[in-house]
N, C-alpha and C positions, 0 to 999 in steps of 0.2 A: 107515774106511769112506768118510768124506767125501772124502778124497783119491782113493780108488779111483773114486768117482762122477765127480770132476772129470776124471780121466784118461779114464774111459770116454766122457764127453761130448766130450772133445777128439778122441778116436779116431773117434767117430761123425761128428763134424763134418767131419774130413778125408775119411772114407769117402764122405760125401754130397757132397763137392766144395765145401764151404763154407769160408770163411776161419775160422781159429781164433778162438774167442770170448773173447779177452783184452781187458780194458778198458785203453785208453791215454789218458793225460791230454792236455790241449790242446797241450802242448809236446813230447809224445812222449818224455819223459825215460826211460821204461822200454821204449822201442823202439829196437833196435840198428840203426844204419846200416852199410853194408858197408865204409866208410872212416872214419877219424877225423874228428870234427866239431869245427870251430872256430866262434867267435862274434865277430861284428863289432858293437860297441855304437855306436849312433848316436842323436843327438838330433834328433827329427823331430816336428813338430806339438806342441811344448811337452811332450814326454815322451821318456824314454830307453827305447829298445827294443833287443832283441838280434836280430841277423840271423844265423842259422846258415848255415854253408857248408862244402863240401868243397873242399879244395885238394890235388889229387892230382898229384904230380910223377913224371915218367918216370925210368927208370934212365938212359937216354941222351937228353938233351934236344935237340930240334931248334930251340929258341929261340922257339917260337910258343905262344900261350896260347888256349885255347878256353873260352868261357863257355857253360854249358848252362842254359837257362831252362825250368823245368818248367811243366806245364799246371795247370788249376784243380783237377783230381782227382788230382794227382800231387805228388811231392816230389823233392828232389835224389837221394834214395836209389834211385829207380826208373830212374836213368840208369846204373846199375852196369855193364851190358854195354858201353854206349857208352864209359864212362870207361875201362874196361879196354882196349878196342880202341885208343882214342886215345892213352893213355899208352904202350901197347906200340909205337905208331908215333912216339913222341918228343914228343907234345904235353903240355904242362902243362894241367890241366883244373880250372876253377873252376866249381862247381855250387852256387849259393845256394838256400836256402829263402827265398822272398820273405816279407816281413812278412805275417802272417796264415796262413802255410802251414807244414807240416812241424814242425820243431823251433824255428822262429822265434816271436817274440812274437805273441800274439793280443790286440791292444789292445781295450779296451772302446769306445773312440771313435777312429776314424781315417778321414780322407777319402782313400779309396782312389782312385788314378788311375794310369794307365800312365805318365804323366810322373813321378809320385812314386816308383813302383817302379823305374823306370829310373834316376832320380837316386840312389835308395838303392844300386842296383847300382854306379853310378859311384863312390859314396862308399866302398863296399867295396873296389873295385879301387884307388882312391887309397890306402887304408889299407895294402894289402898290396904297394904299389909296382908295380902293373901298369898299363901305359898302352895298348898296342895289343893288340886281341883280335879273334878271330873269334867270332861269336855264333850259337849254334844254339838255336832256340826250337820247342817242340812245343805244339800245342793253344793254350791261352791264352798260353803262353810265346811263341808265334809273334807274337801281337799285341804283347807286351811287347818282344820282340826287334826288331820293326819300329820301335817307338817309340824304343828305345835307339839304333838306327842313325840315326833322324831327328834325335834330340837331340845325338848325339855322332858325327857322320859321320867326323871325323878319327881317332877311336879304333878304328873297325871296319874290319878288313881284308876279311872275308867275312861274309855274312849267309845263314844256312840256316834255312828254314822247313819244319818237318815236320808235315804235316797241320794247319796252323794253323786255328783257328777265326777268325771275323770276316772271312771272305772275302766275306761279304754283309752288308748293313746290317740287323741284326735289328730296328731301330726301325721299319722299313717294313712288317714282317709280323707282329710280335709285339705283342699288346695290352699296354699299360703295366701293370706290377705294381710297387707301391711296395716299399720295403725291408722294411716290416713284413710284407707278404704273402710276400715271398721268405723272410724269417726263419721264419715259420710253416711254410712248405714244408720248409725245411732241418731244422727240429726233428723232422720226421716220418721222417727217414732212419734206416734200419736196416742191418745187415750184408746182409740179404737184398735190400733195395731197391737198395743200391749194386751188388751183384753182378748183379741183374736188369737194371739200367740199362746197365751196361758190356757185359753179354752181348749185349743187343739192339743198342745203339748202336755199340759198338766192334768186336765180333767176329762180326757177322752171325748171331747166335743160337747160336753155338758157345761152349763153355767148356772149357778145358784146366786140369788140376791146377796147372800152373805159374802160372796167372793168380791163384790165391788169394793168393800172396805179394804181388802188386801192390796188392791192396785191403786187406791185413791191417791196416795202420796206420789208414787212413781208417775202416774198418768198426769197429775197436776203439775209436776215439774216440767213436762214437755210443753206446757202452756206459758211458762214464765220466760221473759226476755233473756234471762241468763242461763237458759237450758243448755247452750253449747258447752258450759263448764261441766255440767253433769254428763253430757254426751262424751266429752273428751275423756273423763275419768272412766266412763263405762267402756270406751274403746280400749283403753290401756289394760283394764282388767280382763276383757275378753282375750287380748293377746296373752296375758299372764296365764289364763286357764288353758289355752291351746298349747303354748310353748313350754309350760312347766308342769309336766305330769308328775304325780306322786306314786302312781300304782306300782311302778318298778321297785319302789322301796317298801312295799307292803311286808315282805319277809323280814324287814328289820324293825317292825313295830313291836315293842316289848310289852305294851300295855294290853290288859284284857280288853277285848273289843266286842261291841255288839253292832251288828248291821241290821237296821230296820228297813225293809225294802217293799214298797208298793209295786206289785208285779205288772201293773198296766203302764207304768212309766216308760216313755220312749224319748226322754230328753237326751239330746246329743248335740253339743256345741259345734256349730259349723256344718251340720248335716244339710242345711238349706242350700249350701253351695258345693256340696260333694256330688260326685256322679250318682245318678239314681240308684244304680245297683249297689254302690257303697252305702249310700244313705239308708237304704232298706235294711241293711245289716246292723246299722248303728243303734245304740240306745236300747238294746234288748235286755232289760233288767231281769228277765226270767233266767238269763244266763250270767249276766254281769255280777249279780249279787253272789251267786254260788262261787264264781271264780275268785272274787275278792275274799270271801270267807275262807277259801282254800289257801289263799296266799298269805293271809295274816295269821301268824302262828297261834294266837290265843283268841280266836274269833268265834262268835256264835251268830248264826243267821236266823232272823225272824222274817218270814215272808208274809205279806198281806195281799191276798188275791183281790182282784177287782178294784184296786186302788192305785192312783197315779203318783205324781211327783211329790205330793204334799200330804202324806198320811196323817200328819198332825192337824190337818184341817178336814180331810175327807173321812178319816176313820179314827177320830180322836181316841175313843175308848180302847180300841185295839192297840193303837200306838202308845198310849200312855201306860197301859198294862205292860207292854213289852219294855218300855223305857224304865219304869220303876223296878221291874224284875232285874234288868241289866245293871241298875245302879246299886243293887244290894251287895 
């Protein structure tokens, strides 16, 4: 009877359009990724941590390597359609879970910075013998990809930013919240609140059944007894995003850059606790994309109307056409 009740609850959850209610531990050991997962062990900040990554090789290689950098509410697994399209075109694809995300370690103490995450990624590439890469970053991954290109300009052939956050300086409009306050906020997350946030911020109020898969791991982590470890890492990375802008260094990016911008996006970190008049002005990607393209010396802008924060999900054909053209 108990098993029947669990199955009934699962079916009802799917019928209601909610993500399955399975609990996942902080390292997602019981959550399956679409490709085999490898781990890079690195010593950083006086501790040994594991960095999970996907290394997907094409059947017929064109000799080029793409590194995919996920956003704050995402992981390497959510790049699946992009990985399949890129490998089909001959690219080798490396998609890491950054420390604090996905299947990678969730340290109890870690000084998160975009410099550190970029350096960790460089360490991974060194370990697997990869030197020159093109880098694609989405959301927070766009900030990280920019920092990587600034730190390692000789390693990066192309830089692609897909609806990156950080195209405005959040410090100027968002009242400061310390990490303890951010942690208390993260502890309140539920599968429902995650879905509601993404529905409002990413998809213009709409929700499709295929989006459930994209939040399954993150939602399931909130149900696990060790979720506070995830919440703590999430609080630290929110602080990183707000206090470590990269846009002021856009003029120093030497790499040929493509910006793919869904124009309906209104994502703005911290806007929920900004003054209403300030929050109303934040996250206007109809202007932010143009300003970023003007600031980066060798940038091209591709705008996709009617699409929000995740064009690689909402408008895959337009997104992948733009990406492939930008990688040529």
